[in-house]
C-alpha positions in Angstrom: 49.2 71.3 199.6 45.6 71.3 198.5 45.8 73.0 195.2 42.3 71.9 194.2 40.8 73.8 197.1 42.0 77.1 195.9 40.6 79.4 193.2 43.5 78.6 190.8 42.7 77.6 187.3 44.5 74.7 185.5 47.1 77.0 183.9 48.0 78.5 187.2 48.2 75.1 188.8 50.6 73.9 186.1 52.7 77.1 186.4 52.8 76.6 190.2 54.0 73.0 190.0 56.4 73.8 187.2 58.0 76.5 189.4 58.0 74.2 192.4 59.7 71.3 190.5 62.2 73.8 189.0 63.1 75.1 192.4 63.5 71.5 193.8 65.6 70.5 190.8 67.9 73.6 191.1 68.4 73.0 194.9 69.1 69.3 194.3 71.7 70.2 191.7 73.4 72.6 194.2 73.3 69.9 196.9 74.7 67.3 194.5 77.5 69.6 193.4 78.5 70.5 197.0 78.2 67.0 198.4 79.6 65.0 195.5 81.9 67.3 193.5 83.4 69.5 196.2 83.4 66.9 199.0 84.5 63.8 197.1 85.7 64.5 193.6 87.7 67.7 194.2 88.8 67.0 197.7 92.5 66.7 196.9 92.8 70.0 195.0 90.6 71.7 197.7 92.9 70.4 200.4 95.6 72.7 199.2 93.5 75.6 200.7 93.2 76.0 204.5 90.0 77.0 206.2 89.9 77.6 209.9 93.2 75.7 210.1 92.1 72.6 208.3 92.3 71.5 204.7 89.3 73.0 202.8 88.3 69.7 201.1 88.2 67.9 204.5 86.2 70.7 205.9 83.7 70.6 203.0 83.3 66.8 203.5 82.8 67.1 207.2 81.0 70.4 207.8 80.5 72.4 204.7 78.2 70.1 202.9 76.0 69.8 206.0 75.8 73.5 206.4 74.9 74.0 202.7 72.2 71.4 203.1 70.7 73.2 206.1 70.9 76.5 204.2 69.1 74.9 201.2 66.3 73.9 203.5 65.8 77.5 204.6 66.1 78.7 201.0 63.5 76.2 199.9 61.1 77.3 202.6 61.6 81.0 201.8 61.2 80.5 198.1 58.1 78.3 198.5 56.5 81.0 200.7 57.1 83.5 197.9 55.7 81.1 195.4 52.6 80.4 197.5 52.0 84.2 197.9 52.5 84.7 194.1 49.8 82.1 193.3 47.6 83.0 196.4 47.9 79.4 197.5 46.6 79.2 201.1 45.7 76.1 202.9 
C-alpha cells in the first residue's frame, strides 16, 4: 500500500498501521493456537471426541488447522477492506 500517496496525516498513518499490525498479531495468535495447541499439544485429549467418524485431534491436525488458516485469510482480507475504508486508503 502506498500510504504516502493518500491524504492521511501522520497520526492517521500511525493509527492505520497500529490497527493493521494488531489484526495480523491477533490472527497469528489464533493460527498458532489452532495449529500448535489443538493439533499437537492437545491431540490426545481431543482424540476422545469423534468428528465425522474420526478422532477430533486427528481431524484438527489433518484438516481443521488448514480450514482455519484459509478462513483466517478471508477474515484478514475482509477486515483490511474495512480498515482501508475507515481510513480512506485507496491505491
